[in-house]
N, CA, C and O of each residue as an XYZ file, in Angstrom:
348
protein
N       6.293     -8.627     -4.567
C       5.167     -8.006     -3.671
C       6.047     -7.835     -2.423
O       7.054     -8.488     -2.147
N       5.400     -6.686     -1.612
C       6.046     -5.944     -0.587
C       5.350     -6.150      0.541
O       4.247     -5.614      0.641
N       5.854     -6.956      1.592
C       5.411     -6.679      3.007
C       5.429     -5.384      3.659
O       6.427     -4.716      3.389
N       4.490     -4.791      4.537
C       4.966     -3.558      5.048
C       4.047     -3.381      6.165
O       3.069     -4.128      6.192
N       4.219     -2.386      7.232
C       3.211     -1.864      8.068
C       3.002     -0.526      7.968
O       3.884      0.330      7.904
N       1.607     -0.318      7.955
C       0.936      1.154      7.727
C       1.356      1.899      8.702
O       0.981      1.664      9.851
N       2.289      3.023      8.387
C       2.709      4.024      9.180
C       1.930      5.304      9.539
O       2.014      5.979     10.565
N       1.027      5.509      8.279
C       0.116      6.750      8.506
C      -0.435      7.049      6.945
O      -0.487      6.241      6.019
N      -0.817      8.420      6.945
C      -1.404      8.759      5.720
C      -1.020      9.721      4.891
O      -0.105     10.313      5.462
N      -1.230     10.219      3.809
C      -0.854     11.092      3.120
C      -2.303     11.766      2.553
O      -3.186     11.122      1.988
N      -2.336     13.398      2.878
C      -3.344     14.127      2.465
C      -3.051     14.857      1.202
O      -2.050     15.567      1.304
N      -3.645     14.888      0.019
C      -3.049     15.502     -0.966
C      -4.455     16.224     -1.504
O      -5.414     15.488     -1.737
N      -4.575     17.622     -1.695
C      -5.500     18.225     -2.104
C      -5.490     18.555     -3.403
O      -6.562     18.790     -3.961
N      -4.678     18.604     -3.871
C      -4.347     18.565     -5.551
C      -3.846     17.206     -6.041
O      -2.728     16.922     -5.609
N      -4.377     16.360     -6.791
C      -3.891     15.356     -7.245
C      -4.714     15.225     -8.611
O      -5.504     16.094     -8.980
N      -4.395     13.809     -9.470
C      -4.811     13.465    -10.556
C      -6.023     13.333    -10.358
O      -6.370     12.814     -9.297
N      -7.211     13.841    -11.497
C      -8.515     13.145    -11.102
C      -8.919     11.846    -10.979
O      -9.999     11.584    -10.452
N      -8.089     10.886    -11.455
C      -8.242      9.587    -11.249
C      -8.060      8.910     -9.880
O      -8.484      7.793     -9.585
N      -7.383      9.727     -9.104
C      -7.115      9.600     -7.736
C      -8.010     10.098     -6.664
O      -7.878      9.881     -5.459
N      -9.048     10.877     -7.316
C     -10.049     11.638     -6.263
C     -10.532     10.752     -5.565
O     -10.715      9.743     -6.246
N     -10.904     10.603     -4.283
C     -11.483      9.848     -3.318
C     -10.892      8.372     -3.041
O     -11.565      7.474     -2.534
N      -9.471      8.232     -3.463
C      -8.707      7.092     -3.088
C      -7.857      7.562     -1.894
O      -7.538      8.740     -1.732
N      -7.557      6.676     -1.169
C      -6.979      6.878      0.252
C      -5.588      6.283      0.131
O      -5.225      5.145     -0.167
N      -4.949      7.323      0.432
C      -3.195      7.168      0.169
C      -2.458      6.820      1.474
O      -2.561      7.658      2.370
N      -1.731      5.720      1.721
C      -1.135      5.214      2.916
C       0.325      5.279      3.057
O       0.953      4.840      2.093
N       0.792      5.593      3.742
C       2.398      5.439      3.972
C       2.675      4.026      4.661
O       2.219      3.704      5.758
N       3.589      3.137      3.760
C       3.506      1.929      4.203
C       5.296      1.949      4.464
O       6.128      2.514      3.755
N       5.554      1.070      5.817
C       6.815      1.089      6.159
C       7.547     -0.750      5.659
O       7.356     -1.822      6.232
N       8.187     -0.513      4.696
C       8.500     -1.883      4.554
C       9.117     -2.629      5.505
O       9.848     -2.175      6.385
N       8.752     -4.082      5.294
C       9.117     -5.035      6.462
C       9.770     -6.412      6.044
O       9.252     -6.991      5.089
N      10.782     -6.950      6.622
C      11.395     -7.992      6.421
C      10.626     -9.151      6.983
O      10.503     -9.199      8.207
N      10.049    -10.168      6.181
C       9.263    -11.250      6.797
C      10.036    -11.942      8.001
O       9.550    -12.076      9.124
N      11.391    -12.394      7.594
C      12.005    -13.289      8.841
C      12.472    -12.497      9.863
O      12.399    -13.103     10.932
N      12.945    -11.331      9.972
C      13.271    -10.467     11.026
C      12.274     -9.505     11.468
O      12.459     -8.851     12.495
N      11.321     -9.389     10.820
C      10.221     -8.448     11.173
C      10.957     -6.859     11.294
O      10.272     -5.995     11.841
N      12.197     -6.516     10.839
C      12.754     -5.243     11.146
C      12.136     -4.419      9.738
O      11.839     -4.807      8.608
N      12.113     -3.252     10.339
C      11.511     -2.349      9.094
C      12.478     -1.620      8.500
O      13.585     -1.483      9.019
N      12.116     -1.039      7.253
C      13.461     -0.308      6.682
C      12.546      0.943      6.042
O      11.841      1.635      6.777
N      12.627      1.152      4.661
C      12.126      2.207      3.948
C      10.526      2.364      3.822
O       9.717      1.541      4.250
N      10.196      3.631      3.122
C       8.885      3.989      3.002
C       8.373      3.792      1.787
O       9.178      3.924      0.866
N       7.090      3.471      1.460
C       6.486      3.754      0.170
C       5.034      4.358      0.481
O       4.322      4.039      1.434
N       4.717      5.372     -0.602
C       3.235      5.565     -0.476
C       2.494      4.861     -1.138
O       2.884      4.665     -2.289
N       1.301      4.272     -0.769
C       0.566      3.149     -1.678
C      -0.873      3.574     -1.461
O      -1.276      4.166     -0.459
N      -1.601      3.212     -2.501
C      -3.138      3.319     -2.436
C      -3.649      2.197     -1.881
O      -3.139      1.094     -2.080
N      -4.823      2.403     -1.050
C      -5.366      1.547     -0.275
C      -6.523      0.932     -1.151
O      -7.387      1.698     -1.578
N      -6.582     -0.408     -1.437
C      -7.621     -1.164     -2.010
C      -8.464     -1.890     -0.865
O      -9.536     -2.381     -1.220
N      -8.098     -2.005      0.440
C      -8.798     -3.186      1.289
C      -9.012     -2.308      2.623
O      -8.995     -2.939      3.680
N      -9.167     -1.222      2.667
C      -9.505     -0.233      3.855
C      -8.658     -0.753      5.121
O      -9.185     -1.075      6.187
N      -7.211     -0.795      4.851
C      -6.025     -0.945      5.421
C      -6.181      0.165      6.507
O      -6.805      1.184      6.212
N      -5.557     -0.012      7.944
C      -5.643      1.033      8.703
C      -4.401      1.300      9.439
O      -3.804      0.226      9.362
N      -3.609      2.180     10.163
C      -2.610      2.367     10.817
C      -2.215      1.227     11.712
O      -3.053      0.902     12.552
N      -1.349      0.720     11.684
C      -0.560     -0.665     12.349
C      -0.670     -1.717     11.739
O      -0.092     -2.665     12.270
N      -1.315     -1.962     10.610
C      -1.582     -3.100      9.887
C      -0.634     -3.556      9.207
O       0.156     -2.795      8.649
N      -0.537     -4.861      9.129
C       0.755     -5.391      8.254
C      -0.214     -5.881      6.810
O      -1.280     -6.496      6.789
N       0.462     -5.444      5.875
C      -0.078     -5.124      4.567
C       0.686     -5.859      3.491
O       1.856     -6.171      3.713
N       0.132     -6.148      2.383
C       0.789     -6.940      1.339
C       0.544     -5.985     -0.015
O      -0.561     -5.785     -0.519
N       1.417     -5.611     -0.343
C       1.621     -4.304     -1.331
C       1.992     -5.055     -2.777
O       2.419     -6.208     -2.832
N       1.734     -4.130     -4.040
C       2.223     -4.831     -4.975
C       2.677     -3.558     -5.824
O       2.151     -2.519     -5.427
N       3.537     -3.421     -6.901
C       4.119     -2.312     -7.458
C       4.335     -2.682     -8.843
O       4.548     -3.820     -9.260
N       4.252     -1.517     -9.574
C       4.600     -1.267    -11.161
C       3.369     -1.618    -11.627
O       2.310     -1.188    -11.170
N       3.504     -2.510    -12.668
C       2.325     -2.733    -13.549
C       1.204     -3.504    -12.836
O       0.013     -3.351    -13.107
N       1.694     -4.374    -11.871
C       0.826     -5.055    -10.998
C       0.012     -4.309    -10.094
O      -0.974     -4.844     -9.586
N       0.358     -3.000     -9.813
C      -0.682     -2.189     -9.056
C      -1.841     -1.600     -9.945
O      -2.989     -1.377     -9.559
N      -1.390     -1.412    -11.059
C      -2.428     -1.045    -11.810
C      -3.484     -2.088    -12.221
O      -4.452     -1.670    -12.856
N      -3.416     -3.211    -11.972
C      -4.226     -4.276    -11.869
C      -4.992     -4.654    -10.852
O      -5.750     -5.623    -10.911
N      -4.837     -3.870     -9.787
C      -5.488     -3.899     -8.472
C      -6.791     -3.692     -8.660
O      -7.066     -2.937     -9.592
N      -7.731     -4.171     -8.007
C      -9.198     -3.744     -8.077
C      -9.480     -2.260     -8.283
O      -9.152     -1.498     -7.373
N      -9.967     -1.840     -9.216
C     -10.455     -0.466     -9.446
C      -9.376      0.544     -9.890
O      -9.583      1.744    -10.072
N      -8.428      0.029    -10.011
C      -7.153      0.945    -10.500
C      -6.791      0.721    -11.996
O      -5.745      1.327    -12.226
N      -7.192      0.173    -12.943
C      -6.991      0.128    -14.276
C      -6.868      1.546    -14.763
O      -7.726      2.389    -14.502
N      -5.738      1.812    -15.510
C      -5.456      3.094    -16.100
C      -5.626      4.376    -14.934
O      -6.166      5.471    -15.095
N      -5.052      3.891    -13.883
C      -4.647      4.909    -12.809
C      -3.230      5.088    -12.763
O      -2.456      4.190    -13.094
N      -2.802      6.393    -12.301
C      -1.440      6.526    -12.299
C      -0.742      6.198    -10.765
O      -0.212      6.966     -9.962
N      -0.926      5.038    -10.726
C      -0.312      4.300     -9.402
C       0.786      3.433     -9.578
O       0.858      2.732    -10.587
N       1.689      3.408     -8.655
C       3.001      2.725     -8.887
C       2.809      1.536     -7.753
O       3.285      0.420     -7.962
N       2.111      1.829     -6.588
C       2.328      0.834     -5.263
C       0.547      0.709     -5.115
O      -0.192      1.625     -5.476
N       0.154     -0.304     -4.651
C      -1.042     -0.538     -4.036
C      -1.015     -1.633     -3.178
O      -0.415     -2.665     -3.478
N      -1.778     -1.449     -1.854
C      -2.353     -2.204     -1.073
C      -3.265     -3.324     -1.513
O      -4.290     -3.010     -2.118
N      -3.000     -4.618     -1.271
C      -4.162     -5.579     -1.978
C      -4.027     -6.538     -0.839
O      -4.274     -7.690     -1.195
N      -3.764     -6.434      0.213
C      -4.237     -7.594      1.372
C      -3.828     -7.038      2.747
O      -2.777     -6.413      2.883
N      -4.721     -7.288      3.818
C      -4.171     -7.255      5.331
C      -3.833     -8.544      5.676
O      -4.690     -9.399      5.451
N      -2.614     -8.949      6.250
C      -1.918     -9.812      6.505
C      -2.502    -10.198      8.078
O      -2.577     -9.404      9.016
N      -2.908    -11.702      8.092
C      -3.177    -12.050      9.508
C      -2.049    -12.419     10.169
O      -1.716    -11.895     11.231
N      -1.297    -13.469      9.507
C      -0.270    -14.375      9.921
C       1.059    -14.537      8.908
O       0.992    -14.921      7.741
N       2.149    -14.198      9.543
C       3.386    -14.670      8.762
C       4.103    -15.731      9.363
O       4.676    -15.605     10.445
N       4.091    -16.760      8.703
C       4.988    -17.884      9.442
C       6.070    -18.482      8.159
O       5.670    -18.652      7.008
N       7.179    -18.695      8.506
C       8.313    -18.891      7.981
C       8.780    -20.463      8.498
O       9.859    -20.935      8.140
């Protein structure tokens, strides 16, 4: 799983038909201990996350198991909005 903060959106007018109507967000990965942000990933949103939200993402085959994404060409999906991080 990937912890990250939503940094922005991606608009694609031409995309696979299975992605029509799906929101794509740019997520900046986040270290849970230091809260330091590093790289970016583009993820499909399944939970109505917004800019600045800390989110939980899954990637690979797990992303295609997220709600409504079976058999979709997806590598990373946002599956939760984080309320609290406690270590």
